[in-house]
Every structure is written in C-alpha cells, then in structure tokens.
C-alpha positions in Angstrom: 123.3 51.1 78.9 124.1 47.6 80.2 121.3 47.8 82.7 119.6 44.5 83.5 115.8 44.3 83.5 113.7 46.4 85.9 112.9 43.3 87.8 116.2 43.7 89.7 114.7 46.8 91.4 111.0 45.8 91.6 110.1 45.3 95.2 113.7 45.8 96.4 114.2 47.6 99.7 116.6 50.4 98.9 118.1 53.2 101.2 119.3 56.5 99.7 121.1 58.5 102.2 121.1 62.2 101.3 118.0 61.4 99.2 116.5 64.9 99.6 119.5 66.4 97.8 119.9 67.1 94.1 121.4 63.8 93.0 119.8 61.7 95.7 116.3 62.8 94.9 116.8 62.2 91.2 118.1 58.7 92.1 115.3 58.0 94.6 112.7 59.1 92.0 114.1 56.7 89.3 114.2 53.9 91.8 110.6 54.5 92.8 109.6 54.5 89.1 111.2 51.1 88.8 109.1 49.8 91.6 111.7 49.7 94.4 110.7 50.2 98.0 112.7 53.4 98.6 113.6 54.9 102.0 115.4 58.2 102.1 117.4 59.3 105.1 118.3 63.0 105.2 118.8 65.8 107.7 116.4 68.1 105.7 112.9 68.6 107.0 111.3 66.9 104.0 111.7 65.8 100.5 111.8 68.6 97.8 108.5 70.2 97.2 108.7 69.6 93.4 108.4 66.6 91.2 110.9 65.6 88.6 108.8 65.0 85.5 105.2 63.8 85.7 105.9 61.1 88.3 105.4 62.3 91.9 107.9 60.1 93.7 107.3 61.7 97.1 104.1 59.6 97.5 106.2 56.4 96.9 109.1 57.2 99.2 109.4 56.5 102.9 111.1 59.5 104.4 113.2 59.4 107.6 114.6 62.6 108.9 117.9 62.0 110.6 121.7 61.9 110.3 124.0 59.2 109.1 126.4 60.1 112.0 123.8 58.6 114.4 124.5 54.9 114.7 121.1 54.3 116.4 119.3 56.0 113.5 121.1 54.0 110.8 120.7 50.7 112.7 117.0 51.3 113.0 116.5 52.1 109.4 118.5 49.2 108.1 116.8 46.7 110.4 113.2 47.9 110.2 113.3 48.4 106.5 115.3 45.2 105.8 117.5 47.2 103.4 119.2 45.3 100.6 120.8 48.1 98.6 122.4 51.3 100.0 123.3 54.3 98.0 125.3 56.5 100.3 125.1 60.1 99.1 124.6 61.9 102.4 127.4 64.5 102.6 128.3 68.2 102.7 128.2 68.9 99.0 129.0 72.6 98.7 132.7 73.5 98.4 132.2 77.0 99.7 130.5 75.7 102.9 133.2 73.1 103.3 135.9 75.8 103.2 134.1 77.9 105.8 133.2 75.0 108.1 135.7 72.2 107.7 134.8 70.4 111.0 131.2 69.6 110.2 132.2 68.7 106.7 134.7 66.1 107.9 132.2 64.9 110.5 129.4 64.4 108.0 131.4 63.1 105.1 134.0 60.9 106.8 132.4 59.9 110.0 129.0 59.5 108.4 130.5 57.0 106.0 132.1 54.8 108.6 129.1 54.9 110.8 126.9 53.8 107.9 129.3 51.0 106.8 129.8 49.7 110.3 126.1 49.5 110.8 125.7 47.7 107.4 128.5 45.3 108.4 126.4 44.0 111.3 123.1 43.9 109.3 122.5 40.7 107.5 120.1 42.0 104.9 122.5 44.4 102.9 123.6 43.0 99.6 125.3 45.9 97.9 126.4 49.4 98.8 127.4 52.3 96.5 129.3 55.1 98.1 129.4 58.5 96.5 132.9 59.9 96.3 133.9 62.6 93.8 136.5 63.7 91.3 137.6 66.1 94.0 138.8 63.1 96.0 141.9 62.9 93.8 143.1 66.4 94.8 145.6 68.1 92.5 147.5 66.1 89.9 149.9 67.2 87.2 148.8 64.3 85.0 145.2 64.5 83.8 142.7 63.1 83.2 142.3 61.3 86.5 142.3 57.5 86.3 141.0 55.3 89.1 144.5 54.2 90.1 145.6 57.8 90.8 146.4 58.7 94.4 143.7 60.3 96.6 145.3 63.4 97.9 142.7 66.0 98.6 144.3 68.8 100.6 141.4 71.4 100.6 138.6 70.8 103.1 136.0 69.4 100.7 138.5 67.5 98.7 140.0 65.9 101.8 136.6 64.9 103.1 135.9 63.1 99.9 139.4 61.4 99.9 138.5 60.2 103.4 135.1 59.0 102.4 136.6 57.1 99.5 139.3 55.4 101.5 137.0 54.4 104.3 134.7 52.7 101.8 137.7 50.9 100.2 138.9 49.8 103.7 135.5 48.3 104.6 135.4 46.5 101.3 138.9 45.0 101.5 139.2 44.4 105.2 135.7 42.9 105.8 134.8 41.6 102.4 131.8 43.9 102.1 130.0 44.4 98.7 131.0 48.1 98.3 131.7 50.1 95.1 132.6 53.7 94.8 131.4 56.3 92.3 133.6 59.3 91.5 131.6 61.7 89.4 132.4 65.0 87.7 130.3 68.2 88.1 126.7 67.1 87.8 124.0 69.5 86.5 120.3 69.3 85.5 116.7 69.7 86.7 116.2 69.7 90.4 119.4 71.4 91.5 118.5 74.3 93.7 121.9 74.8 95.4 122.4 78.3 94.2 126.1 78.5 95.1 126.7 76.1 92.2 127.5 77.7 88.8 124.7 76.4 86.6 121.8 76.7 89.0 122.9 80.2 89.9 123.3 81.1 86.2 119.7 80.2 85.5 118.5 81.9 88.6 120.3 85.1 87.7 118.9 84.9 84.1 115.4 84.4 85.4 115.5 87.2 88.0 117.6 89.7 86.1 120.6 89.4 88.4 124.3 89.3 87.5 126.1 86.0 88.1 129.3 86.3 90.1 132.0 83.9 88.8 134.5 83.3 91.6 137.3 82.0 89.3 138.9 83.7 86.3 136.7 81.6 84.1 139.4 79.3 82.8 139.1 76.5 85.3 138.3 73.2 83.5 135.8 70.7 84.8 134.0 67.6 83.7 130.3 68.4 83.3 127.7 65.6 83.2 123.9 65.5 83.1 122.0 64.2 86.0 120.2 61.4 84.1 123.6 59.9 83.0 124.7 59.9 86.7 121.5 58.2 87.8 122.2 55.6 85.2 125.7 55.2 86.5 124.6 54.6 90.1 122.0 52.0 89.0 124.3 50.0 86.8 127.1 50.2 89.5 124.8 48.8 92.2 123.8 46.0 89.9 127.4 45.1 89.4 128.7 45.8 92.9 129.2 42.2 94.0 131.3 41.5 90.9 133.4 44.7 91.4 133.5 44.9 95.2 136.2 47.3 96.5 136.6 49.1 93.1 136.1 52.7 92.2 134.7 54.0 88.9 134.9 57.4 87.3 131.8 58.8 85.7 132.2 61.9 83.5 131.9 63.1 79.9 135.6 62.9 79.0 135.3 66.4 77.6 136.8 69.0 80.1 135.3 72.4 79.6 136.2 75.8 81.0 133.7 77.8 83.0 133.5 80.4 80.3 132.6 77.8 77.7 129.9 76.4 79.9 128.5 79.9 80.5 128.5 80.6 76.7 126.3 77.5 76.3 124.0 78.5 79.2 123.6 81.9 77.6 122.3 80.2 74.4 119.6 78.5 76.5 119.0 81.6 78.7 119.9 84.7 76.7 119.2 87.0 79.6 122.2 85.7 81.5 124.8 88.3 82.6 127.9 87.6 84.5 131.1 89.1 85.9 134.5 87.5 86.6 135.6 88.1 90.2 138.7 85.9 90.2 138.6 85.4 93.9 138.4 81.6 94.1 140.6 79.9 96.8 141.0 76.3 97.9 139.9 75.2 94.5 141.9 73.2 92.0 142.3 74.8 88.5 141.8 71.7 86.3 139.9 68.5 87.3 138.5 66.0 84.8 138.1 62.3 84.5 138.9 59.3 82.4 135.7 57.2 82.4 136.8 54.4 80.1 136.8 51.8 82.9 133.1 52.3 83.5 132.4 52.2 79.7 134.4 48.9 79.4 133.4 47.1 82.6 129.9 48.4 83.2 128.8 49.1 79.6 127.9 52.6 80.8 128.4 55.8 78.8 127.1 59.3 78.9 124.2 59.9 76.5 123.2 63.5 77.0 125.3 66.3 75.3 125.9 69.6 77.1 123.7 71.4 74.6 120.8 68.9 75.0 121.2 68.8 78.8 121.2 72.6 79.2 118.1 73.0 77.0 116.2 70.5 79.2 117.6 72.2 82.3 116.6 75.6 81.1 113.0 74.5 80.6 112.9 73.1 84.1 114.2 76.3 85.7 111.8 78.4 83.6 108.9 76.4 85.0 110.4 76.5 88.5 110.8 80.2 88.6 107.5 80.9 87.0 
C-alpha cells in the first residue's frame, strides 16, 4: 500500500473534522488503532454509539462538539491539542439535503474550509492537511473518466460546494505555501454508514426491515463505488506524502464505473430480501461520474484492494448485526 511504518502516527496529534460521520469515524478509528492522539471536531452530539470491529475507538478519541465555521473553536482546538495533522472532512455530505438547503451547505462546506485553513495558517504546529473534496467537484463533463487536471465546474448545490472547497484548499496551498493535499473520492460504502438517504445503506435497511427501496434515478446512472477501508488507506498515505505533493489533488476510486442497477443486483446477492422500485425522479444529479485514479496508484503506491462483492458481503454482515 505504500504506507510507511506505523511509527509515523504513534503519538501524533491528529484532528479529524467531521470525525463523527461515516468516513471520519472510520478514519479516526484507524488512527487511534495506530496510536495517534486523535481529536474529533463535529457538530453532532457525540461519536457514533457503535464500534467498528473489536476495537472501541471512542475511549481513545478526544471529542469536541463544535463547528468548523467558528474560528474561535478551531483556534482553540489547534492550539490546545498542538495538532500536527488535519484531516478536514466536516461538510454537508448528503446531496438531497444540499439541494433542499443550499445556503447552509455552502456555509459549512466552503466557509468551513477557509476558516479551518486560515486558522491552521496561523498555528505553528500543523505539518500536513488533507482536505476532503469529491468526484462531484468536477461537475458534468463530456469526457470521462475525470482526471485531476479536469475543470472544477459543479453547478448543482452540492457539486458547487465541493468545487469551492477544493479551490479554496488549492488557493491556500499555492498562495501561502501550506502543506495541503486534496482527496477526490468516488461513492464510498461500507460498515458504519447510517445515512439512510444513500443507496447502499438504505438498501440494506429496507432488506432488514421488509421495506421497499425507492430508487430516485432510472437506475442507469453510473458511479465509482469504493469500499471504506480503501478510502481510509488513501487518506493515510496521502497525509504521509502531503509535504511532497503540496497543492495537488488525487482521485481515489475503483476505475470501474457501475450502474445503480448493477450495484443493487450485487446487494441483492448479499441481502436476498431486498426489493426496490425505480422512481426516476432524480434532479440536480449528474448521470455519469467516475474517476481515473492512476495518479494515486503511480505517485502514492495506493490501489483499491476490496472488490465490490467482497465489500458488500462484509457490509451486509455489519448491517445484519446492526439491525439485530
């Protein structure tokens, strides 16, 4: 995987903004397992009430409830915790909510990024920052897959907010020489995702509870699906290489675009009780979005390890335990 020894993280003071969310909690858990001194900043009332695997990370994580749009809060955390590494994942992550509430989405995603980076700019302890962008930051392009040099032209509320996040991060890296890299990930799935508006979590919930999954699109939209452990690997290796690649963005995906219907056919093999219906009512969503991740494979020696079949089997087992 190109990861350097665990000694890089042992005892390191790390901040994960949005660390009570799906990807953030998985990342914080892995960091705690590696011996990092992990602080999570999130607007939620607490960390998730479940463990990921046998390791209970909640006892090893310092939790701060607060928002990244508060400069005072961010300054206090960075200074008191003497943070060396920042993973900035705090954001509105649900496309449907962004469509319904564009102003708080832009406030959290764009302003939250520049407040955090401005604070880090004036804090002497920070050594590397990884900012979570998204494949959605690219917006609609005729030429696919997306490569890192493609224009960021998100025109829908969520997509635009991620384009802004991405550009703000690039600006701080280039204008102020800050050690910032940017992660643009595909659709992440796996244990711990309880955002029921997302396709895979809702599919397993419907299968467990005897409901019918509503598919907003016509089922032919293509996306890049990638397992949570592969994305945590990506964040860790990117942080460890941030000073070498400051100002750069990296795509992280499977390089295998799949339709919604294909993904559901694989979910149904892991959860045979799944039933779904096609509504075809999606709006403000791009039909085809998928990534070229060869830059990360070449420069970071990263590659996805978990196949869709394997990942869905593991995910199904986690949801079975969760709902039981």
